[in-house]
Structures are given as C-alpha cells and as structure tokens.
N, C-alpha and C positions, 0 to 999 in steps of 0.2 A: 759489479754490474748486475742489475736485476734482469733476469733472463726469461721469466714466464711471459706468456703472451700478452701483448697490449692490444691484440686484435679487437676491433669493434668499438673501442672507447672514443668518446668525444674529447675534443681538445678545445676548451673554451677559456680556461684560465689555469695558470700554473698552480693556483691554490687547490685545484682538484687532484694534483699529482704530488707524490712524495719527492724529497730531495734525491733519493736513490734512483727513482724513475727518471728524473730530469738528468741525472748523471748518465744514465743509459742512453737517453736521447742524444746528449752531447757526444758520447763515445761513438754512436752510430753515425752521427753527422760528420765527425772527423774521419771515419773510415770511408764514407761516401765521398767526402772532399778529396781524400787521397786518390780514390779510384778515378774521380773526375780529372784530377791533375795529370795522371799518367794515361788518360784516355782508355781506361779499362772499362769496357762496357758492362753495365749492370742493368740492362733493360729487361731482364727476366723477373725482376722483383715485383713489378706491378704490370706485367704483360697483359694486355687486353683489358685493363681496368679503366674505369671512367670516373673522373672527378667533376662534379657540377659546381661551378663557381658563380655565385650570385653577388653582383656588385651593385649595391645601392649608392656607392660613392666611387669617384674616379680613383685611378691607381696607375702607377708606373711600375715600381719595384715589386709590389705584391702580385699583381696580375702576371707579370712576365716571369717572376721566379717560380710561381706555381705552375705556369704552363711549361716552362723549360724543365722544371723538376719532373713533372709527369711524363714528358717526352723521354727524358734520360732514364726514367724507371720503367719505360716500356708501355706506359698508358697514355691516356688522352684527357686533356682538360677542356671542358665545355664552358665558354664564356656566356653567361646569362645576365642580361641587363634588364632590371625592372623597367617597365614601360615598353619594352620589346617583347616581354612575356607578360602574362597576367601577374601583376605585382603581388607577391606574397604579403598577406596582411593578417593581423590578429583579429579575433572576434570583436565586432563593434567598430572596426576600422574599414569595413568593406565598402567599396564603391561599385555599383552594378556595372558589369561588363568591362571593368578595368583592373579589378583585383581578384585574388583567389586566396582562400584560407590557407594559412601556413600548414595546417594539418593535412590538407589535400595535396599541396605541393610536395611536402616532405615524404608522404607515403607514395606518391606517384614516382618521384625521382628515386626513391629507395628500391623500387621494382626494376629500375633500368641501369643503375650504376653502383658504385662502391664507396662514394663519399660525397658530402655536400660541404662546400666551403663558402662562408658568408662574410661580407664586409658591410657594416651598417653603423652609422653614427650621425649625430648632428641633425641636419635638415630633414632627412626621411622620417625621423621620430620627433620632429619639432623641438629638438634640444631638451627633451625630457630626460634627465639623467637616469640611466638604468633602463630606458625604454628599448634601446637596441639590444641590450643584454637579455631582456625579457623575450624579445623576438627570437634571439639566438637559441635560448633555452627551450622555447616552444618548438622550434625545429628539432632540437635534440630529443624532446619528449616523443614526437611523432615519428621521427625517422628511425628505421631499423639498420641504418648504416652510419658510420661516424660523421659527426658534424664538427667542422674545423673553423675556428674563429680567426678570420683574416683582419680583424679589428672591429670592436664595438665601442660603446661609449664608456666602458669601464676598463676593458682589458685589450692588450695587443700582445698575446703570448708568444707569437712567432718572432716579433721584433725583440722581445725580451730574451728569447733563446739565442738569437743572433748576437745580442749585446754581450751575454755572458760567455758565449763561445769565443767572441773576439777578446774578451778579458783573459780567458784561459790561454789563448794562443799567445797573447802579448806578454803575460806575466807568469805563465806556467801553472797557475792555480788561482785561488781566491783568498787564502789566508793572508792577512796583513795588507791586503789591497784596499786602499781608501777610494771608494766609489762615490762620486758626488753627482747626484741628479739635481739640477738647478733649473729654476724658471729663468727665462730670458725674454727680453722685450720683442714684440712684433706689432706692427700697426694693425694686424688682423686679430680680432678677439675670437674668431670662430675656430677655436682650438680645443679638441676633446682632451680628456684626462688620461686616456688609455695608455699612451706611451710612458709618461712618468710613473704612473701607478704600477704598470707591469715591470718597469725597469727596477724599481726599488724592491718589488716582490722578489724578482729573480736574484738581484745582488745580495739581499739579506738571506734568502734561502740558501744560496751557495756558500755563504760565509764571509762575504766582503764586510769591511767596516763601512757601513752605508750612511751617507749624509744626504738629507733632503734640504736644499736651500731654496727658500721662496719668501717673497714678501708675505706679511701676515694675511693679506687679502687672498692669497693663492693657496690656501690650505687644501689638502687632498682628502679623499674619503677616509673618515676616522676608522672604519672597520678594517681597511687595508693597512692603515698605519699600525693598528693593533697586531695584525698578522706579521708585519715586518719586525715589530719589537719581539714577538715570540720567536721568529726565525733567528734573530740576532742572539737571543738568549740560548737557543738550542745549539748554536754554533760557537758559543763563547766569543762572539764578535760584538760590535757596537752598532747602534742605530741612533742617529741624532737628527734633530730638526733645528734649523737656524734661519734667521732672516738677514744674515750677513753674507752677501754675495762674494766679496773678495776674501773675507776671512775663511769661508768654507773651502776655498781653493787651496789654502796653504797645505803643502805636503801631499796633495791629492795625487793619485795615480791615474784616475779616470775622471775627466771633466765632461759633463753631458748637459749643457745648457739648452733648454728648449721651452717655448711658450706653451701655456695651457690656460684655459679660461677660468676666471674667478667664479666662485659660487653664485654671485649675483646674476650672472649671465643666464644660468639655467632656469627652466620653468619651475614653479613651485611643485612639490613642497621643498625640494632641495635648495632652489634659488628664488630669485625675485623677478625674473624675466625683465631685467632692467638693462637694456643694451647701452644706454647712455652712461649709466654708472659704471658698467663694466669697462667701457672705453676710457673713462676718466681714471679708473684704477690702473689700467694698462699704461696710459700715458704718463702716469706719475712715477713710473719706474723705468724710464728709458735708459738709465745707466747700467741696467742688468744686461750686459753684452759681452760676448767672448772676444777679447782683444789679446794682443801679444802681451800686454801688461797683466791681464788676467791669467794667462797661461804661465807667466813667469812666477806666479805665486806657488805653483804646483811643484811636485817632484820633477827633477830634470828628465826623467824617463816617462813622464806623464803623457797620456794620449787624449786627444779631443775626439768625442763621439757625438753623433747625431743620427737620428733615424732617417732623415731626409724625407721630403724636400726641406732644406733649411731656408729661412728668410734671410738671405745674404744682405749685409750692410745694416741689418737690424738685430737679429739674434747673434750674428757672428760676422767678423770681418773676413775678407778674402785671404788676408795674410795667415789667418788661423786655419780656416777650413781647407785651404790649398797648401798649407805649410807642412813641414816634416813631422809634426806631432799628430796630424789628422789621420784617423784610421776609418773615415766614414765609408770609403768604398770597400775596404775589407769587411766592414760591418754589413754593408749592403749585399756583398757577395754571400756572406754567411747566411742571409735569409734563404738562399737557394738550398744550402746544405742542411740546415735545421728542418726546413719544411720537408725535404726529401726523407729525412730521418723519421719524422712523425708520420708521414704518409706510409712509409715502409712498415712501420711498427703497427699502425692502426688499420691499414687497408689491405695488407697482403692476405 
C-alpha cells in the first residue's frame, strides 16, 4: 500500500495515477465499506469539509453517492446546477450575465470549501470530443483544492474504480480474470465514451486479461488503447480488440456490454457531426445484446456488469440484468465506497 499523502491531488483520470496508488484507493474503499456495513461511524474524516458538485448533466447514482458519502465522512456536499448559478465557461464561450469564467468560479469556490466535483459531457460542450475534459482540466488549473471528475467525455474514473473493486470482491483479485468490455445496441446514439474507456484502462492497469469487443465503426480513442496495451504488458496480461460479440464472451469472467457513440457522431476534427450516419451505424448492429444465450458463452461463474442506467430490452434483457449473474447493484453501491476513499485521501 502506498502511504504517503494524496492530499490536494486532482482525480480526473486513472492515467494520472499509478497502479500502486489505485491499489491503495481500493484498500481504503474496502475498509470504509466494512465500517459502513457494521455501522461504525467515520464522520471525523472530513468533518466540516465542503464539496461543491457542479452537474452540467443529470444524475442519480453519482449525485446521491457523493452526497451520501460526504455525509458519512462528516462533511457536506453542495449541489450546483449550471443555469441556477452563473454557468462556468471557458474563455470565448462567455454569454453576458449568464456565464462566468471557469477561472473565476474555481478560485472563488477554492476560498470556501475543500473540493470541486464536476460532471460534464455531451450537449453542454456540443459533443466536441475532449471539450468537457478541457473544461475539467481548466478547473484543475485554477482551483487550489482537488478537482474530482464525476464523468467527462473521455473519462469516468470513479465508475472504473467501482468496476474493479467489484471484480476484486467477486474473484479475489485480477490475475487470470477475463474482463470483456463490449459495445451493445441502444436506440439512442447520445452515448459518451467515458465508461468503456475508463473500464478498459482500469481493468488492464490492474492486470485483467482485457478484451474490447466492438463493431469496427465503434473504435475508441487510440491514445487510450495504447495505454491499455502498455498496462497489459506491464502486468504480463493480455489486451485484445475484436469485432466478434459472441466470440469475445467465450470463457469470460466479466461481461460488460454497453452502448457508446461512433466517431462519426462527434464534431470535427474527431468526427463528422453526422447524426443520421451514426444512427444508421447503431441500427446495423442490433444483435449486440446481452441475453441468456450470450451469458452462456462465458465462464459458469461469470458476472454481468453495467454502470447503469441500462437501456433495458435493447442493451440487455431483464432475464440477464435481474438474473443471478448480475452484479450491477453491487457495482452501483461500490461507487459510494470508492468515492469516499478518494475524497478521504485527497480532501482530508
């Protein structure tokens, strides 16, 4: 376990953290989860601390797990909704009397509290891939308190931590675990890449044999693929990309099918801003769906995972998500514990 102080550090992507540091976060999360289970109060850790949460997008699990986590740690989470405050904006994006420079918001909140958590992707940045991550990093540049990424258009690091914590609990570790992150069909193309990209980063970093299954049109960020390949080599594990949905599931221990948008959906220079083409690409792969037949390809002890909300009947059948192999609510609960761990380490 890495024991030197993590205090004051931003948490924007796992790529900024070492494997040993992530192992420490998971150890702290398990300790806090044990305390929560036996109702051992730990409200001294962040007593009288404040977390400012800025949500450009709606949320169920993220908002409530952060609010509950801060309460259990003895602090308070402030919910800030752009439009109800002056919307934080980057230079050149200002609108008179409705926005405020990120630099000003970050420095003002930094004088009043102990952390800033932000969720931003998609419509608030006009689906410019990387635009929300740029905004997040601008906050981190100006704020003198930790900035925590509650999901942007590239990364969802807290979800990834919950994913690998769940894997650790179910399989006792990561070596020899075949972790399959797969695309799945949804009628909605408005799906960021953050979850699948962070899932494969976390799985390969921790040493799983990681498989990315997707139609050829659904390729993910090549820079992140390169990072996953490097993690796999570091761990003596494997990293594979395939367009075979059912084949990828063979012998898998973790099956994680979820929709994300094709490159063509995003604005240039990454994409083509072609909504019609993106929808056609989606609709040509409706067979990519988690069914009982799909789960039968996997190891008998395999688990079904999803970040939620799942598009039931499209991404997954009720028989799977409500079935005995589903661990989606264990995974959702683990959001609470990993977030408490990161806040305890960075904000105390």
